[in-house]
Kinemage of the C-alpha trace (Angstrom):
@kinemage 1
@onewidth
@group {chain A} dominant
@subgroup {mainchain}
@vectorlist {calphas} color= white
{ca met a 1} P 0.000 0.000 0.000
{ca ala a 2} L 2.900 2.363 0.722
{ca leu a 3} L 4.260 1.927 -2.819
{ca tyr a 4} L 0.868 2.815 -4.298
{ca asp a 5} L 0.483 5.868 -2.055
{ca glu a 6} L 3.955 7.130 -2.915
{ca thr a 7} L 3.409 6.538 -6.632
{ca val a 8} L 0.182 8.551 -6.509
{ca ala a 9} L 1.966 11.257 -4.524
{ca gly a 10} L 4.716 11.304 -7.181
{ca leu a 11} L 2.128 11.690 -9.931
{ca asp a 12} L 0.451 14.491 -7.999
{ca gln a 13} L 3.737 16.441 -7.995
{ca leu a 14} L 3.863 16.514 -11.797
{ca pro a 15} L 2.495 19.363 -13.894
{ca glu a 16} L -1.061 18.741 -15.155
{ca leu a 17} L -0.100 17.842 -18.741
{ca glu a 18} L 2.621 15.407 -17.680
{ca arg a 19} L 0.307 13.743 -15.150
{ca thr a 20} L -2.396 13.435 -17.824
{ca ile a 21} L 0.002 11.817 -20.299
{ca leu a 22} L 1.229 9.209 -17.800
{ca thr a 23} L -2.224 8.502 -16.408
{ca arg a 24} L -3.958 8.105 -19.761
{ca gln a 25} L -1.234 6.110 -21.473
{ca tyr a 26} L 0.141 3.899 -18.707
{ca ile a 27} L -2.674 3.578 -16.176
{ca lys a 28} L -5.747 3.746 -18.402
{ca gly a 29} L -3.953 1.937 -21.234
{ca glu a 30} L -4.808 4.355 -24.038
{ca tyr a 31} L -2.857 4.170 -27.246
{ca gln a 32} L -0.208 6.861 -27.600
{ca leu a 33} L -1.903 8.286 -30.699
{ca thr a 34} L -5.255 8.570 -28.896
{ca thr a 35} L -3.673 10.323 -25.921
{ca arg a 36} L -1.634 12.649 -28.123
{ca asp a 37} L -4.584 13.623 -30.308
{ca gly a 38} L -6.817 14.083 -27.275
{ca leu a 39} L -4.337 16.595 -25.879
{ca gly a 40} L -3.894 18.334 -29.236
{ca leu a 41} L -0.128 17.823 -29.352
{ca lys a 42} L 2.113 17.198 -32.338
{ca ser a 43} L 4.255 14.052 -32.289
{ca ser a 44} L 7.483 15.801 -31.335
{ca ala a 45} L 5.856 17.836 -28.557
{ca tyr a 46} L 4.139 14.749 -27.166
{ca tyr a 47} L 7.381 12.766 -27.202
{ca arg a 48} L 9.268 15.535 -25.366
{ca arg a 49} L 6.503 15.857 -22.758
{ca gln a 50} L 6.337 12.080 -22.265
{ca ile a 51} L 10.094 11.854 -21.659
{ca lys a 52} L 9.962 14.817 -19.297
{ca ala a 53} L 7.032 13.276 -17.403
{ca arg a 54} L 8.745 9.909 -16.993
{ca arg a 55} L 11.978 11.568 -15.830
{ca his a 56} L 10.108 13.733 -13.310
{ca leu a 57} L 8.183 10.725 -11.997
{ca ala a 58} L 11.404 8.718 -11.584
{ca asp a 59} L 12.949 11.626 -9.658
{ca ala a 60} L 9.869 11.943 -7.428
{ca leu a 61} L 9.821 8.204 -6.717
{ca asn a 62} L 13.518 8.186 -5.816
{ca glu a 63} L 12.774 10.773 -3.129
{ca ala a 64} L 10.007 8.602 -1.607
{ca pro a 65} L 11.180 6.429 1.310
{ca ala a 66} L 9.719 3.164 -0.024
{ca phe a 67} L 11.469 3.581 -3.389
{ca gln a 68} L 14.865 4.864 -2.258
{ca arg a 69} L 16.424 1.405 -2.078
{ca leu a 70} L 15.254 0.584 -5.611
{ca glu a 71} L 17.259 3.378 -7.322
{ca ile a 72} L 14.797 3.956 -10.159
{ca ser a 73} L 16.468 5.362 -13.247
{ca phe a 74} L 15.063 6.710 -16.462
{ca thr a 75} L 16.392 5.967 -19.918
{ca pro a 76} L 14.583 7.345 -22.969
């Protein structure tokens, strides 16, 4: 339960657009194209935002006590 709570807290720290991208694509399972079109982003802008969102989430999770031992890293 602690991992879930800290993951949600990490998502809550992200800017709205980044949180929306991660939530729709990875939690709700939407196709990337559907998520991108729904947000009105071009491919390159969506890709940059997705990378930024994943990097920010990894940083937030590494600060959470339950994840600190895991050393989560991000590679695009």
